[in-house]
N, C-alpha and C positions, 0 to 999 in steps of 0.2 A: 504493500500500500504506500509506504513512504517513497519507494522508488518511483511509482507512477505519479505521485503527488509532486515530486521534484522534477518530473520530466517536462514540464512546461505546458503551454496551452494546446499544443497539438495532441496531447494525450489525456485531455479532460475526460473523454468517454471511457477510458480505462481507469482513471484515477479514482473517481468517486465510487464506482462499484467495488473496487478493491478496498477502499477505506470502509465501506459498508460491511463487506465480508469480514474485514479485520475486527470491526466493532462487534459483530455477532460472535466471532470466535472468542473475543475477550469477555463478552457477557456470559458465555457458557461456562467460563471458569471464574466468574465473579470478580473479574478485573474491571470494575466499573469506571475508574478514573481513565484508564486507557480506552475503554469503549466510548466514553464521552468525547475524548480528544479526537478519536477517529471519526465520530459522527459529525463533529464540528467541521472537520476537513471535508467530509463527504457533502454536507449541506452547502458549504461555500462553493465547492468545486462544481457540484451539480447545478447550482444556480448560474454558473458561467458557461455551462455546456449547452449550446444551442440545439443539440440533438436530443436532449433529455425531454421528458414529458411530465405532466402533472401527476400521473399515477406513480411514477418513480419518486417524485417529491413526497407524495403521501406515505409511501413505504419507508422512506428515510425518517419522516416525522414519527411514524409508528414505532420504528426501532428506537428513536430518541426517547419517546415517551416510556417505553419499556425500561430502558436503562435508567432514566431519571427516577422511575418508581423503585427499581431495585436499589438504587443508590441513596434513596431517601431525599431526593431533590424535588419535593412536591410543590414548592413555591413556583419554580420555573415551569412546571408541568402545565399550568393553566395557559400560558402563552403558546405553548406547543399545541395544545388542544384547539385553541382559537384559530391558529394558522391551518391546522388540519381540517377544521370545519370549513374554512374559506376554500381550501383546495377541493374538498368533497363537493361543495356547492358549485364550484367552477366546472367540475367534471359532470355534475348532475347524477352522481352515483349514490343511491340510497344506502347500500351496504357500507360504503366508505363513510357516509355521514353518521351511521350508527357507530362504527368503530371510533370515529373522532369524538362523538358524544360520550362514549364510555371511558375515554382515556383517564379522566381525573377521578373516577370512582373505582376503576379496576385496581385491585391490590391495596386499596386504602384500608386502614384500620380505624379511621375516624371519619367524621363528616367531611366530604371532599373539599369544600371551600372554606373550612373554618367556621366562623360565625356569620357568614354572609351567603348570598345566593349568587352564583355565576349565571347571569341572565343569558349570556351568549350560549353557554352549554345547555341550559334548560330549554331555550328556544329551539336549538338543534334537535334535542330529544323529543320535544313535543311535535315538531314538524315530522320527524321520522315516525312517531307513533301514529300520526294521522295518515301517513302514506302506506303503512303496513296493513295487510289484511287482518280482519278481526279474529280469525281462528288461531288455533295453537300453532306457534311458530317460534323457533329458538331466538330469532331476531327480536320478535315482539317481547318475549320474556326478558331478554337482556336490556332492552330499552326501558321497560317498566322498572327494572331493578335500578338501573342507573338514574332514572328520573326520581325515584323514591328517595335516593340518597342526596341528590343535588338540591331538592326542594326542602331539605330538612328544616332550615330556618325561615322558610317562606310559605309554609302551608300548615294545615292542621295535622295532628298525629293521626287522625282518622284517614286522611287522604294517603299519607305515607303507608300506613298499615294495609289499606285496601290494595294499593299497588303491589306491595311486597307479598301479601297473601296470595293474590291472583298469580303473580309470577312463580311463586313456589309451587302452587297447585299445577300450573302449566308445565313446569319442569318435571314434576312427577308424572304427569300424563304422557309427556314426550319420552320418558324413560332414559334421559340423558344424564348419566351420573356426574360428569364434569359440570354440566350446566346446573344440576341440582346443588352440587357443592358450592359453586359460585353464588347461586341464589341464596343459599342458607347464610353465607357470610354477609352478602350485601344487604339482605333483609335484616340481619341482626343490627347492622349499623343504621339503616334507615329507620328502624323502629326503636331506637335506643331511648328507653324511658323506664323509670322504676317499675311500672306496671307490667313490663314485658320481660323482666329479668329471667323468670323461669323458662319462658319460651325461647329466649336467646341462649340460655344454657343448653337447652335441648338442640336447637338448630346448630350451634357451634360444635357440639359433640358429634352430631350427624355429619357435618362437613369434615371434621377431623377423620372420621372413619372412612368416608368416601375418598378423601385425599390419600389415605394410607393404601386403599385398594388401587387407586390410580397411580401411585408412586410419585405424587406431586408434593415434594418436600416444602416448597414455598407456601403452597396452599395449606398444608397441614400446620405449619408454624403459625400462620395467620389464624386458622380456626382454633387452635389450642390457646392462643393468646386471648381471643375474644371469649372463649369458654372460661378462662381464668378471670377475666373482667366480670362476667356475669356471676360467677361463683363468689367473687369478692363482694359484689353488691348484695348477694343473698346471705352472706355469712356462712357459706358452706365450706368449711375449712378443708375437708377431705378433698373435695373437687378442686378447690383453689390450689392446694399444695401440689396435687397430682398434675394439674394443668400447667402451672408455672414451670415445674421441673421438666415436663415433656416439651413444652413450648421452647424453653431455653435450649434444650438439646437440638431441636430442629432448627431454631433460629441461628444458632452457632454454625450449623452445618452449611447454611446457604447465605450467611451474612445478612440476615433479615433485620436491618437496622430499625425499621418501624416497629417490629415486634419487640425488639430490645427496649425501645423507648417506653412502651406500655408496661412491659414486665418489670423494668427498673422502678417505674412509678408505683406499681403495686407493692413491690417488695419494700420500698422506702416507707410507705404508709404503715404497713403492718409491723415492720421491724421497729419503727419509731414508737408505736403503742406498746411494744413489748420491752422497750428499753434496750434494744440491741444496737448500741451506738456504732460499733464497728461495722455491722452490716449496713446500717444507714449510710455511713461515710463511704463505704465501698460502692454502693449503688449510685450515690450522688456523684461520685467521681466518674463512674461510667457514663451517667447521663450527661455530665458536662463535656466529656470527650465526644459523645455523639453530636453535640452542638457544633463541633468543629467541622463535621463532614455532612450534616444533613441540613435541609431547609424545609421543615415541615410546619405547616400552619398549626399553631397550638403548641409548638415546642417551648416557646418562652413561658406560656402558662403552665406547661407540664413541669419544667424545671423550677419555676417559682412555687408551684404547689408542693413539690417534693421538699424544697427547702423550708417552706412554711410548716410542713409536717415535722421536720426535724426540730425546729425551734419551739413549736407548739408543745410537743410532748417532752421537751426538756424544760418546759415551764417559762419560756421567755415570751410572755404574752405581749409585752410592749413591742417587741420586734415583730410579732405576728400582726398586731394592729397596724403598725407602720407599713408592713409589707402588703397587707390587703389594700390599704389606702393608695400606696404607690402603684400596685398592679391595676387598680381600677382606672387609673389615668389613661391607660393605653391597652385596653383589653376588650374582647368581645364578650367576656363572661358577665352574667348578670349578678353583680357583687353588692347591690345595695343593702340587702338584709345582712350579708356578711360584715359589711362595714359597721352597721349599727350594733350588731352583736359583739364584735371585737372591741368597739369603743366601750361597750358596757363591761366587758370582761376586765378591762384595765381601769375601771372606775371613772371613765370620762363620760358620765351620765348626761351632763348638760349638752355636750357635743352630740351625743347620740340622739337626744330628744330634738335638738335643732336639725340634725340631719334627717330624722324621720319626718319632721314637719315640712322641711323644704324640699324633700324628695318623695313626697307621698305618692305621686303618680308612678314614679319609678319603682317604688317598693311594691305597689299594687301589681304592676306588670310582672315583677319578679316572682311573686307568690303564685301567679297564674301561668307561668311557663310550663310547657309540656316537653321538656328536653331531658337529656342525661343529667342536667344540673339540678333537677327539681328537688330531689331529696335534701341536698345541701341547702338550697335556697329556703326551703320550708323549715328545716331544722334551725337555721340561723334566725328566721323570723320568730319562731317559738321562743328561743332564748332571749331575743331582744324584747319581746312582749312581756316576758316574766320579769326581766330587770326593770322595765319602764312602766309596768302596770298598765298594759294596753290589752284589755280583754277582747276587743273586737279582732285585733290582729292575731291574738292567741287562738281564738275560736276558729278563725279561717285556717291558720296553720295546722291546728289539730285535725280538722275535718279532712284536709288534703293529705296529711302525713300519716294518719292512723293506719292506712293500708300497708304502710311499710314497717309496722311494728314487728319487732323480732330481727330486724336487719341492722347492718351498720349504716350510720349516717355518712354518706359518701357522695362524691361528685365524679362520675365516670370511673376511671381506673386508679387514679393516684392520690386522692384526698379522702381520708377517713377520719372523722372527728369524734368517734365514739359510737355508742348504740343509739338508734333512733328513739328508743323508749325513754331515755333521759330527757330528750327534747319534748317528747309527748308529755312527760311528767311536768316540765316547765309550763307548757301550754295549758295543761289541766289546772295547775296551781293558779295561773294567772286568771283563769275563768271561775275560780272559786270551787273547783272540783278536787278537794284535798284528798279524799280517799282514793280517787282515780289516779291522782298524781303519785301516791304512795305505791300503788300496784305497778305502775309503769316504772318507777324507780327501782323497785325490787326486781322486776324483770330485766332491767338494764344491768344490774350487778350480776345476775345469773348469766346473761349473755357475755359479759366481759370474762367471766370465769371459763365459760365454754370456749371462747375464742382465744384464751390465754393471752390477754392484753392487760397486764397488771397496772400499767400507767393510766390506762383509760378507766379502770376500776377505781383507782385512787381519786381521779378527777370526779367521777360520779359521786363518790362519798362526800367530797368537798362541796359539790353542788347541792347535795341533799342537806348538808349542814347549813349552807348559805340560805336556802329557800325554805327550809323547815319541813320537808316532806320525806 
C-alpha cells in the first residue's frame, strides 16, 4: 500500500484499493491505529482518482466506520455516517442508505448520540422505513432497531419499546440468529429504563448465547457487558459477578474498549461501596488510560461519575457536591435533583432551597424523565425533599420510585449511591408516613448486607439516625 501511495498520480487507481486492503488486514488483527492511517490515505487518494465511483466511496466510508467503532472513536463516527448518507442518497440506493443509517448504532453500548438526537441519521432511517415493504424483512428489522436507539432522547419510551419489540419479534420469525443477537443488544439499549431491567437481563443473556454459537467474540463481549449492567441495576450479585468476569475475558481478547469503559465503571461503583480502595484506584487508572485513545460521547460523564463514587464512599461529601455542580455546567445529564440533594448533604440548606425555587421547572422535568437516569434522579429528589421538608416532591418521588424497591439506586452502569429503599424511607418520612419509612429503612440494611456493601450500610444507619426512622 505504501509503495502505491508513493508512486504518484499515475497510480491512484492502484493506491487507494491497496490502502483499503491494508486497512482491512490491520483491522482483522486489531491494529486499529494502522487501519485508520491506511483508510485516511485511501479516502484522500480515492477522492483524487477520476476513475473511482460513489459506490467505492461508500465502501471506504463503511470500512472507516467499522474501524472507528472498534477503536472507540465514536465522536468522529457521526460525521462519517452523515457523509455516507449523502453518498447513498446521491446513488439512490436504499440498501446503502440503510447501512449508512445504522453506522452510529451498530456496536454501540450506549445511546448512539449521547444526550441528543442526530436528526440527519433519524431522517435517513425514517425515509428508509417508508421505502421498505411492510412485511418481514431483515432490512426493515435493522432499520427499526437503529431508529429505536437514535430517537432515545427525542421520543417516548412507548415508541422506542414498540419499535424494539416489533423488531425482535420479526427477527425471531425470520429465524436469523445473527440478526436476533443484534436485535437483542440494540433493543436493550433503546429501551434502557429501570422498568425494563429484567427484560434487558434476559435479552442480553440470549444475545451472549447466540454470539457464542456464532463464534462472534465482539458481539459476545458486548452482550455480556450489557447483561452485567442490567444485573447491577437489579442487585443480582451472582449474575453481575459472572457477567463482569466473562465480559472482561472476551473484551480483552478483541480489545473491546467500549466494553472496558462500562465494566470499569461498574467495578468502581461496587468496589467503592465495599471499601476496596485498591480496586477502585486500579479501575480508575484504567478508565483514565482509555480516555487517551477513545472518543466516546459520555466518556467524560463516565469518568466523572467513577471519581465521584470514589470520593463519595470515602466520605468526602464537599468534593462530591462541588463535583456535581461542576459537571452540571457542561453535561447532558439531568442533574438538578442531584445538585439539590448534594447541597443538602453538606449542610448548604439555604442554597438548596434557593436552587429548588429557581429551578422548579427543571426539577419537575427531571423527576418525569423516562431514561436510564430515572432511578438516580428520583432517589436524589426523595433525599432533597426529606432534608427540605417538601412533601409534594417527596410524594411524587415515592410514587415513581417505589417500583424499584429492592434494587440499588443507580444511574446506568457506573453510579450506585446505595439501596433505593433508603431513599423511599426518606420520601415516606417527608410525607408523614413514619412506619412506612421504618420498613423501607430496615429493608435497605438487609439489602446492603446481601450485596456486601458495608460502607453503604454505615451510611444508611447514619441517615436513619439523622431523620429518626
